[in-house]
C-alpha positions as CSV (number, residue, x, y, z in Angstrom):
1,P,-156.1,-43.8,-114.6
2,S,-158.3,-44.6,-111.6
3,T,-155.3,-44.4,-109.2
4,I,-154.6,-40.8,-110.4
5,V,-158.2,-39.7,-110.2
6,G,-158.7,-41.4,-106.8
7,S,-155.6,-39.8,-105.4
8,A,-156.7,-36.3,-106.6
9,A,-160.1,-36.8,-105.2
10,F,-158.7,-38.0,-101.9
11,N,-156.4,-35.0,-101.7
12,L,-159.3,-32.6,-102.4
13,F,-161.4,-34.2,-99.7
14,C,-158.6,-34.2,-97.1
15,I,-157.8,-30.5,-97.8
16,S,-161.5,-29.6,-97.4
17,A,-161.7,-31.6,-94.2
18,V,-158.7,-29.9,-92.7
19,C,-160.0,-26.5,-93.6
20,V,-163.4,-27.2,-92.1
21,S,-162.1,-28.8,-88.9
22,A,-159.7,-25.9,-88.3
23,I,-162.6,-23.6,-87.6
24,K,-163.6,-23.6,-84.0
25,D,-167.2,-24.5,-83.1
26,N,-168.4,-20.9,-82.4
27,E,-166.7,-19.3,-85.3
28,V,-168.0,-18.4,-88.7
29,R,-165.8,-17.7,-91.8
30,Y,-166.9,-16.1,-95.0
31,I,-165.3,-15.9,-98.4
32,K,-164.7,-12.2,-99.0
33,D,-163.5,-12.4,-102.7
34,M,-165.8,-14.7,-104.5
35,N,-164.2,-14.1,-107.9
36,V,-161.0,-15.9,-107.1
37,Y,-163.0,-18.7,-105.4
38,I,-165.3,-19.1,-108.5
39,V,-162.3,-19.1,-110.9
40,T,-160.5,-21.7,-108.8
41,A,-163.6,-23.9,-108.5
42,L,-164.3,-23.8,-112.3
43,I,-160.7,-24.5,-113.2
44,S,-160.7,-27.5,-110.8
45,L,-163.8,-28.9,-112.5
46,F,-162.1,-28.4,-115.8
47,A,-159.0,-30.2,-114.5
48,Y,-161.0,-33.3,-113.6
49,L,-162.7,-33.3,-117.0
50,W,-159.4,-32.8,-118.7
51,L,-157.8,-35.7,-116.8
52,Y,-160.7,-37.9,-117.7
53,L,-160.4,-36.9,-121.4
54,V,-156.7,-37.5,-121.4
55,V,-156.6,-40.9,-119.8
56,S,-159.9,-42.4,-121.1
57,V,-161.1,-40.7,-124.3
58,I,-158.3,-39.0,-126.3
59,S,-155.6,-41.6,-126.1
60,E,-156.8,-44.4,-123.8
61,D,-154.4,-45.3,-121.0
62,I,-151.6,-43.3,-122.6
63,V,-150.5,-39.7,-122.0
64,D,-149.1,-38.2,-125.2
65,I,-146.4,-35.5,-125.2
66,Y,-148.8,-32.8,-126.3
67,E,-151.3,-33.7,-123.5
68,G,-148.5,-33.4,-120.9
69,I,-147.4,-30.1,-122.3
70,L,-150.9,-28.7,-122.4
71,T,-151.5,-29.9,-118.8
72,F,-148.2,-28.3,-117.7
73,F,-149.3,-24.9,-119.2
74,F,-152.7,-25.0,-117.7
75,F,-151.3,-24.3,-114.2
76,P,-149.8,-20.9,-115.1
77,L,-153.1,-20.1,-116.9
78,L,-154.9,-20.9,-113.6
79,V,-152.6,-18.7,-111.6
80,G,-152.9,-15.8,-114.1
81,L,-156.7,-16.0,-114.2
82,A,-157.0,-16.2,-110.4
83,F,-154.6,-13.2,-110.0
84,A,-156.7,-11.3,-112.6
85,A,-159.9,-12.0,-110.8
């Protein structure tokens, strides 16, 4: 479980670092559409909570079939919500 969470956190920090370092020193960028940003941020927090619940609380150290199926269907839900925002 800690390998999966650590890998996801590492990816998140690396993506953030690349995005920040890509902006030149004298440039400023703004997020124009906050709705999509907020939906994505909230869903990513939910994803970390869901991952913790799956591997540590619901069925410790085992991912059941229904948990995998639910996790698989959360992605199209995220895309749909972000598109609707």
